[in-house]
C-alpha positions as CSV (number, residue, x, y, z in Angstrom):
1,Y,41.0,-68.0,-36.9
2,L,37.5,-67.7,-38.5
3,D,36.8,-70.9,-37.3
4,S,38.4,-70.4,-33.8
5,K,35.7,-69.1,-31.3
6,Q,37.4,-69.0,-28.0
7,P,35.0,-68.4,-25.5
8,Y,35.5,-65.8,-22.7
9,L,34.4,-65.1,-19.6
10,Y,33.5,-61.3,-18.3
11,S,32.8,-60.7,-14.8
12,K,31.2,-57.6,-13.7
13,N,32.5,-58.1,-9.8
14,D,35.8,-57.6,-10.3
15,H,36.1,-56.3,-13.8
16,R,38.3,-59.3,-15.2
17,V,38.1,-61.3,-18.6
18,W,38.5,-65.1,-18.0
19,Q,39.7,-68.0,-20.2
20,A,37.5,-71.4,-19.1
21,D,41.3,-72.9,-17.9
22,G,41.1,-70.5,-14.9
23,R,43.5,-67.9,-16.5
24,S,42.7,-63.9,-16.4
25,F,43.7,-61.1,-18.6
26,D,46.3,-58.6,-18.0
27,P,44.8,-55.9,-20.0
28,W,48.7,-53.7,-19.8
29,C,50.9,-56.5,-20.3
30,W,48.5,-58.4,-22.6
31,R,49.0,-61.9,-21.4
32,W,47.2,-64.6,-20.3
33,V,47.9,-65.3,-16.5
34,G,47.3,-68.1,-14.1
35,S,45.4,-67.8,-10.4
36,S,44.8,-69.2,-8.2
37,E,41.3,-68.1,-7.7
38,E,38.2,-69.4,-9.1
39,I,36.1,-67.8,-11.9
40,P,33.4,-65.8,-10.6
41,G,29.7,-67.2,-10.9
42,C,28.6,-64.3,-12.1
43,A,30.9,-64.3,-15.3
44,E,29.2,-64.2,-18.4
45,P,30.2,-65.4,-21.9
46,V,31.2,-62.8,-24.2
47,S,32.9,-62.6,-27.6
48,A,36.4,-61.5,-28.2
49,A,35.6,-58.0,-29.4
50,K,33.3,-57.5,-26.3
51,A,36.3,-59.0,-24.1
52,L,38.2,-56.1,-25.5
53,L,35.3,-53.5,-24.9
54,H,34.9,-54.4,-21.5
55,L,38.8,-54.2,-20.7
56,K,38.7,-51.1,-22.4
57,N,35.8,-49.3,-20.1
58,A,36.8,-51.0,-16.8
59,S,40.2,-52.1,-16.6
60,G,42.2,-49.6,-19.0
61,L,43.0,-51.6,-21.8
62,R,46.8,-50.6,-23.2
63,M,46.5,-49.6,-27.1
64,L,48.0,-52.0,-29.2
65,P,48.1,-50.7,-33.0
66,V,46.1,-52.1,-35.7
67,G,46.8,-51.1,-39.3
68,V,44.2,-50.0,-42.0
69,I,45.5,-49.8,-45.3
70,G,43.8,-48.7,-48.7
71,P,44.0,-46.8,-52.0
72,R,44.3,-42.9,-51.4
73,D,41.9,-42.5,-54.7
74,A,38.9,-44.7,-53.0
75,T,35.6,-45.5,-54.1
76,P,32.5,-44.4,-51.9
77,N,32.1,-47.8,-50.7
78,Q,36.3,-48.3,-49.8
79,M,35.3,-45.3,-47.8
80,E,32.5,-46.3,-46.3
81,L,33.9,-49.8,-45.1
82,A,37.3,-48.0,-44.0
83,E,35.1,-45.6,-41.5
84,A,33.3,-48.1,-40.0
85,V,36.4,-50.1,-39.4
86,G,38.4,-47.3,-38.0
87,G,35.6,-46.8,-35.8
88,L,35.4,-50.6,-34.3
89,V,39.3,-50.3,-33.7
90,A,38.9,-47.1,-31.4
91,R,35.9,-48.1,-30.2
92,H,37.6,-51.5,-28.6
93,G,40.4,-49.5,-27.1
94,L,43.1,-50.0,-29.8
95,A,45.1,-47.6,-31.7
96,M,44.6,-47.1,-35.6
97,I,47.5,-46.8,-38.0
98,C,47.6,-45.7,-41.5
99,G,49.4,-44.0,-44.0
100,G,48.2,-40.5,-43.1
101,K,46.7,-39.0,-46.1
102,T,43.8,-39.2,-48.2
103,G,41.1,-41.7,-49.1
104,V,40.8,-45.0,-47.3
105,M,43.3,-43.6,-44.7
106,A,41.4,-40.6,-44.3
107,A,38.1,-42.4,-43.7
108,A,39.7,-44.9,-40.9
109,A,41.1,-41.7,-39.2
110,A,37.6,-40.1,-39.3
111,G,35.9,-42.9,-38.0
112,A,38.8,-43.9,-35.2
113,R,38.5,-39.8,-34.4
114,A,34.8,-40.2,-33.7
115,E,35.2,-42.6,-31.5
116,N,37.6,-40.4,-29.4
117,G,40.1,-43.0,-30.7
118,I,44.4,-42.6,-31.5
119,T,44.6,-42.3,-34.6
120,I,48.6,-42.8,-36.2
121,G,49.6,-41.2,-39.5
122,M,52.9,-42.7,-41.0
123,L,53.5,-40.2,-43.3
124,P,55.4,-40.4,-46.5
125,D,56.3,-36.8,-46.2
126,T,58.8,-34.5,-44.0
127,D,56.5,-32.1,-42.9
128,W,53.7,-33.4,-40.5
129,R,51.2,-31.0,-41.8
130,A,50.8,-33.3,-44.8
131,A,48.4,-35.3,-42.7
132,N,44.7,-35.3,-42.9
133,D,42.6,-33.5,-40.3
134,D,41.9,-36.8,-38.4
135,I,45.1,-37.7,-37.8
136,T,46.0,-37.3,-33.6
137,L,49.7,-38.3,-34.3
138,P,51.5,-37.8,-37.4
139,L,54.7,-39.1,-37.8
140,A,56.8,-37.3,-40.7
141,T,59.1,-40.2,-41.6
142,G,60.3,-38.3,-44.9
143,L,60.6,-42.1,-46.5
144,L,58.2,-42.1,-49.0
145,E,56.7,-45.3,-50.1
146,A,59.2,-47.1,-48.1
147,R,57.2,-45.9,-45.4
148,N,54.9,-48.7,-46.0
149,I,57.0,-51.2,-44.4
150,I,56.7,-49.4,-41.0
151,I,52.8,-49.6,-41.1
152,A,53.3,-53.3,-41.9
153,R,55.9,-53.8,-39.0
154,S,54.2,-51.8,-36.2
155,S,50.7,-53.1,-36.8
156,L,49.8,-56.3,-34.7
157,A,47.3,-56.7,-37.5
158,L,46.2,-55.4,-40.6
159,I,42.9,-54.8,-42.7
160,A,42.9,-54.0,-46.2
161,V,40.2,-52.2,-47.6
162,G,40.6,-52.0,-51.5
163,G,44.0,-52.5,-53.2
164,S,46.4,-50.5,-55.1
165,S,49.9,-51.0,-55.9
166,G,50.9,-49.2,-52.9
167,T,48.4,-51.4,-50.7
168,L,49.9,-54.6,-52.5
169,T,53.1,-53.8,-50.6
170,E,51.8,-53.0,-47.7
171,M,50.0,-56.6,-47.8
172,A,53.0,-58.3,-48.7
173,Y,55.0,-57.1,-46.2
174,A,52.1,-57.9,-43.6
175,V,52.2,-61.5,-44.7
176,H,55.9,-61.3,-44.6
177,F,55.9,-60.6,-41.0
178,D,53.5,-63.1,-40.1
179,K,50.9,-60.3,-39.2
180,L,47.2,-61.0,-39.7
181,L,46.0,-59.6,-42.9
182,V,42.1,-59.1,-43.3
183,V,41.0,-58.1,-46.5
184,M,37.7,-56.4,-47.8
185,G,35.6,-54.8,-50.2
186,D,37.3,-55.1,-53.6
187,A,40.9,-55.9,-52.0
188,P,42.6,-59.1,-53.7
189,V,42.9,-61.9,-51.9
190,I,46.5,-63.0,-51.6
191,E,48.0,-66.2,-49.7
192,G,48.1,-65.4,-46.2
193,S,45.4,-63.3,-46.2
194,I,41.8,-63.6,-45.0
195,R,38.5,-62.4,-46.6
196,C,35.8,-60.7,-44.5
197,E,32.5,-59.3,-45.8
198,T,31.8,-57.1,-42.8
199,P,33.8,-54.5,-40.9
200,E,32.0,-56.4,-38.0
201,Q,33.5,-59.5,-39.0
202,A,36.9,-58.2,-39.7
203,F,37.2,-56.8,-36.3
204,D,35.7,-59.5,-34.4
205,L,38.9,-61.6,-36.4
206,V,41.3,-59.2,-35.2
207,A,40.3,-59.3,-31.7
208,Q,40.3,-63.0,-31.1
209,Y,43.8,-62.6,-32.8
210,L,45.2,-59.9,-30.6
211,L,44.1,-61.9,-27.3
212,E,45.6,-65.1,-28.8
213,L,48.6,-63.3,-29.2
214,G,48.4,-62.9,-25.1
215,E,48.6,-66.7,-24.6
216,V,51.5,-67.9,-22.2
């Protein structure tokens, strides 16, 4: 996906995102649909991330979940990366899923909430009050570490910031479920994952992947 830079066209006239072959994107069903209309001449080329941002602001983009995973005992650098990633996810109209507790999870939730985003916490506990203060939708699964499989399964793409034994299980599940897995910071690179150096690069990759999932 890093080498696949699909060009998109955004038309300010009808607030739609088009592909060069004449299909437009349905922001609620997340599908590219054929059209008998011509692409408006005023349509401007945009990146995948900017396409999502336009759709969120103009068309009411349906929120899809992106997971942000990492250690609960996080380093300052991991916290900084996670907060930036969480902010990008929410800013572009997507929901952010994490484990709902401390460390990377808390930083990602803080970043997303600062952008008025939906933050979903898949808690290992039976009490929703165990969630960090920036989780807007706490889900008390009561499944302990088994909740990691739910995070991996329910996320359409995952970004790992740092590594720990729990994070490694989520990463392995993500690859097993054929999800896009992006790793950052000192997170280990495992087979099936892609390393990115910056939060912006990581999100651009996620945005491209999600729009490609809309292929008909």
